[in-house]
PAMI-990461 format. One record per residue (C-alpha): chain; residue in one letter; x, y, z; residue number from 0. Coordinates in pm, whole numbers, plus 50000, padded with zeros to 5 digits. Example, Ala and Ser with C-alpha at 12.3 -4.5 7.8 and 13.67 -1.06 7.14 Angstrom:
2
   chain   resn       u       v       w   resi
       A      A   51230   49550   50780      0
       A      S   51367   49894   50714      1
***
This chain:
290
   chain   resn       u       v       w   resi
       A      M   50000   50000   50000      0
       A      I   50280   50243   50091      1
       A      K   50454   50156   49763      2
       A      K   50138   50239   49567      3
       A      V   50104   50573   49745      4
       A      G   50467   50645   49660      5
       A      Y   50411   50561   49293      6
       A      F   50100   50781   49289      7
       A      F   50291   51089   49401      8
       A      Y   50589   50995   49186      9
       A      T   50353   51020   48886     10
       A      F   50374   51400   48917     11
       A      V   50755   51398   48885     12
       A      P   50767   51372   48500     13
       A      L   50553   51688   48465     14
       A      L   50774   51877   48710     15
       A      A   51085   51748   48532     16
       A      V   50968   51859   48189     17
       A      E   50876   52205   48322     18
       A      A   51230   52229   48461     19
       A      I   51374   52126   48123     20
       A      Q   51163   52392   47950     21
       A      T   51287   52656   48194     22
       A      V   51652   52558   48145     23
       A      A   51613   52559   47764     24
       A      M   51444   52901   47777     25
       A      L   51712   53052   48002     26
       A      F   51986   52904   47783     27
       A      M   51833   53051   47467     28
       A      Y   51764   53386   47634     29
       A      G   52125   53404   47748     30
       A      T   52247   53307   47402     31
       A      G   52020   53564   47236     32
       A      I   52129   53847   47467     33
       A      L   52498   53755   47433     34
       A      G   52464   53740   47057     35
       A      Q   52314   54089   47044     36
       A      L   52585   54225   47272     37
       A      L   52865   54076   47060     38
       A      I   52747   54107   46699     39
       A      G   52407   54279   46710     40
       A      K   52563   54622   46662     41
       A      L   52717   54506   46333     42
       A      V   52386   54374   46198     43
       A      F   52157   54652   46330     44
       A      P   52386   54955   46381     45
       A      S   52102   55207   46420     46
       A      A   51902   55013   46682     47
       A      S   51963   55041   47056     48
       A      I   52073   54734   47252     49
       A      T   51738   54729   47433     50
       A      D   51544   54721   47106     51
       A      R   51771   54455   46956     52
       A      V   51736   54227   47258     53
       A      A   51358   54281   47278     54
       A      N   51313   54203   46907     55
       A      T   51524   53889   46940     56
       A      L   51352   53748   47248     57
       A      T   50999   53814   47118     58
       A      S   51046   53686   46763     59
       A      S   50844   53379   46667     60
       A      D   51148   53202   46517     61
       A      F   51339   53247   46841     62
       A      N   51052   53103   47048     63
       A      I   51013   52807   46814     64
       A      M   51387   52740   46844     65
       A      I   51346   52728   47223     66
       A      M   51076   52461   47178     67
       A      V   51293   52263   46935     68
       A      I   51588   52259   47177     69
       A      Y   51364   52177   47473     70
       A      S   51200   51888   47285     71
       A      L   51533   51737   47175     72
       A      I   51662   51741   47533     73
       A      T   51333   51597   47661     74
       A      I   51328   51318   47402     75
       A      A   51680   51215   47506     76
       A      I   51605   51220   47881     77
       A      F   51257   51068   47875     78
       A      G   51352   50821   47604     79
       A      M   51620   50675   47831     80
       A      W   51385   50698   48131     81
       A      Y   51103   50513   47955     82
       A      Y   51311   50244   47791     83
       A      A   51536   50180   48093     84
       A      R   51279   50202   48373     85
       A      Y   50942   50113   48220     86
       A      G   51023   49839   47972     87
       A      G   50987   50032   47648     88
       A      E   51113   49875   47328     89
       A      Y   51295   50059   47055     90
       A      L   51238   49772   46811     91
       A      P   50927   49573   46910     92
       A      S   50843   49252   46727     93
       A      P   50627   49360   46429     94
       A      R   50413   49044   46432     95
       A      K   50344   49066   46804     96
       A      T   50287   49443   46807     97
       A      F   50130   49558   46481     98
       A      H   49829   49450   46277     99
       A      P   49704   49606   45950    100
       A      L   49357   49670   46097    101
       A      M   49506   49848   46398    102
       A      I   49728   50066   46182    103
       A      A   49432   50152   45955    104
       A      A   49225   50230   46267    105
       A      I   49481   50490   46380    106
       A      V   49449   50667   46043    107
       A      I   49068   50652   46053    108
       A      L   49062   50801   46405    109
       A      V   49243   51119   46295    110
       A      P   48952   51318   46147    111
       A      G   48723   51214   46433    112
       A      T   48966   51324   46703    113
       A      Q   49045   51648   46519    114
       A      F   48683   51748   46466    115
       A      A   48592   51644   46822    116
       A      A   48877   51858   46957    117
       A      G   48746   52148   46749    118
       A      Y   48395   52107   46889    119
       A      I   48531   52095   47244    120
       A      A   48735   52411   47183    121
       A      N   48441   52596   47024    122
       A      F   48198   52492   47298    123
       A      T   48444   52602   47569    124
       A      A   48499   52931   47385    125
       A      I   48123   53002   47389    126
       A      I   48117   52955   47766    127
       A      R   48445   53138   47832    128
       A      P   48540   53373   47546    129
       A      D   48825   53513   47760    130
       A      W   48988   53169   47759    131
       A      Y   48961   53158   47380    132
       A      E   49124   53500   47351    133
       A      Q   49414   53386   47571    134
       A      Y   49443   53071   47359    135
       A      N   49472   53273   47036    136
       A      Q   49724   53512   47190    137
       A      L   49936   53219   47301    138
       A      F   49944   53070   46952    139
       A      D   50019   53407   46789    140
       A      S   50312   53475   47023    141
       A      S   50454   53123   46991    142
       A      G   50479   53143   46612    143
       A      I   50321   52800   46565    144
       A      N   50053   52951   46340    145
       A      N   50325   53041   46086    146
       A      I   50404   52744   45861    147
       A      T   50784   52724   45849    148
       A      F   51032   52438   45856    149
       A      L   51088   52486   46229    150
       A      T   50717   52493   46317    151
       A      V   50653   52176   46115    152
       A      L   50960   52007   46266    153
       A      Y   50844   52088   46616    154
       A      S   50464   52052   46585    155
       A      V   50447   51743   46364    156
       A      I   50758   51546   46458    157
       A      L   50929   51651   46781    158
       A      A   50626   51743   46995    159
       A      P   50444   51408   46944    160
       A      I   50758   51206   47025    161
       A      C   50836   51425   47324    162
       A      E   50484   51430   47470    163
       A      E   50421   51059   47416    164
       A      L   50739   50969   47601    165
       A      I   50644   51200   47888    166
       A      F   50278   51109   47932    167
       A      R   50196   50773   47769    168
       A      G   50549   50648   47833    169
       A      V   50677   50747   48177    170
       A      T   50370   50908   48343    171
       A      M   50110   50644   48255    172
       A      R   50344   50352   48324    173
       A      C   50422   50497   48666    174
       A      A   50052   50560   48739    175
       A      R   49974   50199   48639    176
       A      K   50183   50082   48935    177
       A      A   49941   50256   49172    178
       A      L   49608   50262   48988    179
       A      P   49394   50049   48758    180
       A      F   49431   50136   48390    181
       A      W   49118   50350   48358    182
       A      L   49222   50572   48650    183
       A      A   49585   50583   48537    184
       A      N   49468   50685   48190    185
       A      I   49253   50967   48328    186
       A      M   49538   51083   48549    187
       A      Q   49797   51100   48270    188
       A      A   49542   51271   48043    189
       A      A   49470   51531   48313    190
       A      L   49842   51599   48354    191
       A      F   49872   51617   47974    192
       A      G   49600   51883   47971    193
       A      L   49763   52072   48258    194
       A      F   50095   52066   48070    195
       A      H   49952   52293   47798    196
       A      L   49898   52577   48050    197
       A      N   49579   52718   47896    198
       A      W   49219   52616   47949    199
       A      I   49104   52575   47586    200
       A      Q   49395   52358   47476    201
       A      G   49409   52186   47814    202
       A      I   49048   52066   47797    203
       A      Y   49067   51917   47449    204
       A      A   49419   51785   47522    205
       A      F   49268   51595   47816    206
       A      A   49012   51431   47583    207
       A      L   49284   51351   47328    208
       A      G   49508   51220   47605    209
       A      V   49243   50966   47706    210
       A      V   49230   50836   47347    211
       A      L   49609   50829   47317    212
       A      G   49639   50644   47647    213
       A      Y   49383   50388   47531    214
       A      V   49552   50308   47199    215
       A      C   49893   50296   47369    216
       A      E   49781   50057   47643    217
       A      R   49552   49836   47436    218
       A      G   49786   49840   47139    219
       A      G   50074   49732   47360    220
       A      S   50313   49989   47216    221
       A      I   50376   50361   47245    222
       A      Y   50416   50365   46867    223
       A      Y   50036   50352   46829    224
       A      S   49975   50666   47035    225
       A      M   50279   50829   46876    226
       A      G   50143   50758   46528    227
       A      L   49800   50900   46613    228
       A      H   49964   51205   46771    229
       A      F   50180   51259   46459    230
       A      L   49876   51249   46230    231
       A      F   49663   51462   46464    232
       A      N   49926   51738   46471    233
       A      L   49988   51708   46097    234
       A      W   49617   51759   46029    235
       A      G   49610   52057   46265    236
       A      T   49917   52211   46099    237
       A      L   49783   52169   45745    238
       A      S   49428   52275   45839    239
       A      V   49523   52639   45777    240
       A      F   49510   52555   45405    241
       A      L   49157   52413   45425    242
       A      P   48869   52642   45323    243
       A      D   48647   52775   45601    244
       A      T   48283   52691   45551    245
       A      E   47997   52740   45796    246
       A      S   47707   52612   45591    247
       A      T   47451   52379   45747    248
       A      A   47539   52103   45500    249
       A      A   47910   52127   45586    250
       A      T   47832   52114   45959    251
       A      I   47618   51801   45914    252
       A      I   47891   51635   45706    253
       A      V   48155   51711   45971    254
       A      I   47934   51571   46248    255
       A      V   47870   51251   46051    256
       A      V   48240   51214   45967    257
       A      T   48330   51264   46335    258
       A      I   48089   50994   46456    259
       A      V   48179   50746   46181    260
       A      S   48551   50807   46226    261
       A      L   48543   50746   46601    262
       A      V   48307   50447   46593    263
       A      V   48473   50271   46299    264
       A      G   48824   50359   46421    265
       A      F   48776   50217   46771    266
       A      L   48593   49911   46637    267
       A      M   48869   49836   46387    268
       A      F   49133   49884   46655    269
       A      Y   48951   49640   46884    270
       A      V   48903   49377   46612    271
       A      G   49262   49416   46493    272
       A      R   49392   49369   46846    273
       A      K   49186   49052   46889    274
       A      K   49313   48913   46561    275
       A      R   49673   49001   46646    276
       A      D   49660   48848   46993    277
       A      H   49487   48528   46880    278
       A      K   49680   48470   46560    279
       A      P   49782   48100   46532    280
       A      I   50154   48040   46583    281
       A      E   50322   47927   46264    282
       A      V   50549   47629   46333    283
       A      P   50852   47603   46100    284
       A      V   50850   47292   45881    285
       A      E   51188   47179   46016    286
       A      A   51064   47201   46377    287
       A      A   50745   47012   46293    288
       A      I   50942   46728   46136    289
***
């Protein structure tokens, strides 16, 4: 019992650790940016004051994205070793024992459903609390993630999913599983995942997404399932800026139908695929049989 209590409180350590890593990465980049302006800024911007040069550097979207890239690389290294050394993660799982075509297809089918559902959650929350929605938009504008550049795509689509899956579905959920049944451990890691985003709008729909990611990770038997869904979810969100905005009744009905079908068919296919994978007959080599 005491061990379980210890594991429960230890579940909060990964979130505290990643916040510390973010702070260190930010301070390192701020120091680098200020030093760079002191040493060579005068040569590049001779007419600007040192205060203006430093302010422009520290508030630029590219600079903030670079902070996130550095933070995520450090986090992937630390939490990757933590997950694989302490919680039994596998870099190269057995394909036959881990993956099934139906399960992989299910992950793809779940993407539009989870994206549209997240959008509905965000819009509904914004109606109730428009001030939260304004803070959410300000956060995205200042971070530079809304601007499609190589760095934003690198961070949003590739590094962030790897980083966040290792933190929450890797270390956090596995630690929580030592103290709680899966359904409670899944809710706990999803709540911490929502809290990690530090704003109400994103935090609420991140909680819902975290529950789905925790489910496919646990039931799929590999973090690669949740990582794949997270990749595709963020890719859709990044590319959605190129999609036309339409608010017609017909479009709304289509989106609702697609959301329901995507979620129902996706989860059903994932369940069936898992059953087929886990009950697949073992093929005995001819030499062994003889």
